[in-house]
C-alpha positions in Angstrom: -59.9 -70.8 -0.2 -57.5 -71.4 -3.1 -57.6 -67.6 -4.0 -56.8 -66.8 -0.4 -53.8 -69.2 -0.3 -52.5 -67.8 -3.6 -52.9 -64.2 -2.4 -51.0 -65.0 0.9 -48.2 -66.7 -1.1 -48.0 -63.7 -3.4 -47.8 -61.3 -0.5 -45.2 -63.4 1.3 -43.1 -63.6 -1.8 -43.3 -59.8 -2.3 -42.4 -59.1 1.3 -39.5 -61.6 1.1 -38.3 -60.0 -2.1 -38.5 -56.5 -0.7 -36.7 -57.6 2.5 -33.9 -59.2 0.5 -33.5 -56.2 -1.7 -33.5 -53.9 1.3 -30.9 -56.0 3.2 -28.5 -56.4 0.3 -26.1 -53.6 -0.1 -25.2 -52.3 -3.5 -21.7 -52.3 -5.0 -21.5 -48.5 -4.8 -22.4 -48.6 -1.1 -19.8 -51.3 -0.4 -17.1 -49.4 -2.4 -17.9 -46.3 -0.4 -17.2 -48.2 2.8 -13.6 -48.7 1.8 -13.0 -45.0 0.7 -10.6 -44.6 3.7 -8.1 -46.8 1.8 -7.7 -44.3 -1.1 -4.2 -42.7 -0.9 -0.7 -43.8 -0.2 0.3 -46.1 2.7 3.8 -46.8 4.2 4.1 -50.4 5.3 6.5 -52.6 7.2 6.4 -56.4 7.0 8.0 -59.4 8.5 8.1 -62.9 7.0 9.9 -65.3 9.3 13.3 -63.7 10.1 13.1 -61.4 7.1 11.7 -57.8 7.4 11.4 -54.8 5.2 9.3 -51.8 4.1 7.3 -50.9 1.1 4.7 -48.5 -0.2 1.2 -49.3 -1.3 -1.4 -47.0 -2.8 -5.2 -47.3 -3.5 -7.2 -45.5 -6.1 -10.7 -45.8 -7.4 -10.7 -47.0 -11.0 -13.1 -48.1 -13.8 -15.8 -45.6 -12.9 -15.4 -46.3 -9.1 -16.5 -49.9 -9.5 -13.0 -51.2 -8.5 -10.3 -50.2 -6.1 -6.8 -50.5 -7.6 -4.0 -51.3 -5.2 -0.3 -51.0 -6.3 2.7 -52.1 -4.4 6.3 -50.8 -4.6 9.0 -52.9 -2.9 12.4 -51.1 -3.1 15.4 -52.8 -4.9 17.6 -55.1 -2.9 14.7 -55.8 -0.5 14.8 -59.5 -1.3 18.4 -60.0 -2.3 21.5 -58.0 -3.2 21.0 -58.3 -7.0 17.2 -58.3 -7.2 15.3 -55.5 -8.9 12.4 -53.7 -7.2 9.2 -55.7 -7.0 5.9 -54.2 -8.1 2.3 -55.5 -8.0 -1.2 -54.5 -9.0 -4.4 -55.7 -7.5 -8.1 -54.9 -8.2 -10.6 -55.1 -5.3 -14.3 -55.1 -6.0 -17.7 -56.1 -4.7 -19.7 -58.7 -6.6 -23.3 -57.5 -6.0 -24.9 -60.7 -7.3 -22.9 -62.9 -4.9 -22.8 -60.3 -2.1 -19.1 -60.9 -1.8 -15.8 -59.1 -2.2 -13.1 -60.3 -4.7 -9.4 -59.4 -5.2 -7.3 -60.2 -8.3 -3.6 -59.4 -8.5 -0.3 -59.9 -10.4 3.3 -59.3 -9.2 6.3 -58.4 -11.3 7.9 -61.7 -10.2 5.2 -63.6 -12.2 3.0 -64.6 -9.4 -0.7 -64.0 -9.6 -3.7 -64.4 -7.3 -7.5 -64.6 -7.1 -8.8 -64.1 -3.7 -12.3 -64.4 -2.2 -12.8 -62.0 0.7 -15.3 -62.3 3.5 -16.1 -59.2 5.6 -15.1 -59.4 9.3 -16.9 -57.5 12.1 -14.0 -55.0 12.5 -14.4 -53.6 9.0 -11.8 -55.8 7.5 -11.7 -59.0 5.5 -10.8 -62.6 5.7 -8.9 -63.7 2.6 -9.2 -67.1 0.8 -6.8 -67.7 -2.0 -8.3 -69.5 -4.9 -6.3 -72.2 -6.6 -6.5 -72.5 -10.3 -4.3 -75.5 -10.8 -3.6 -77.3 -7.5 -6.3 -80.0 -7.6 -4.3 -82.3 -5.3 -4.6 -80.0 -2.3 -8.3 -79.0 -1.9 -9.2 -75.7 -0.4 -9.9 -75.6 3.4 -12.6 -73.6 5.0 -10.0 -71.7 7.0 -8.9 -68.2 6.2 -5.5 -67.8 4.5 -5.0 -64.2 5.7 -6.8 -61.5 7.5 -7.0 -57.8 6.8 -7.8 -55.9 10.0 -8.8 -52.2 9.9 -7.4 -50.5 13.0 -8.5 -47.0 12.0 -8.9 -44.9 8.9 -5.1 -44.5 8.9 -3.8 -48.0 10.0 -4.4 -51.6 9.1 -2.6 -54.9 9.5 -2.5 -58.0 7.4 -1.6 -61.4 8.9 -1.0 -64.2 6.5 -0.7 -66.1 4.4 1.5 -68.9 5.9 3.7 -71.0 3.7 7.0 -73.0 3.8 10.2 -71.0 3.2 13.5 -72.9 3.1 12.0 -75.7 5.1 10.4 -73.5 7.8 6.8 -72.5 7.9 6.5 -68.6 8.0 3.6 -66.2 8.3 3.5 -62.8 6.7 2.8 -59.8 9.0 2.2 -56.4 7.5 1.5 -53.1 9.3 0.4 -50.2 7.1 -0.1 -46.5 8.0 -1.5 -43.8 5.8 1.2 -41.4 4.8 
């Protein structure tokens, strides 16, 4: 009887392990699912009463394990005497955690770490990770959403934040160009 129970447990464990391995997608498979992003995109954005345009580009880097996104905001976009604003982000898939991540830095000195959850439309829900703000705990709500409209168009809504005493939400529309 004890041998039968042990055999059943071993078979169940093997089946469970095989099922999990089959269900889990590999990082290369996940990276292939975002291949449509590779190239240059023309974007328009609004933040409260402010609006403008910028370019962003995606390229596979580091052996195809990461997607590098660069931003180029033209000079005078944010003020008469301000230089252009540039940014670089890396997007990757953490196979061990079965989750997307995004890390970035902007020429203004800002930097971000973002956890990304897949959405049914082929996009992501972004959750900004706070390194230093222990007084304001993270909420379970999404901070921003990336919605894939097609292989040549996507939108990003969020994040929201106070700007000169008014709460604003970023809205971006990007088209492959």
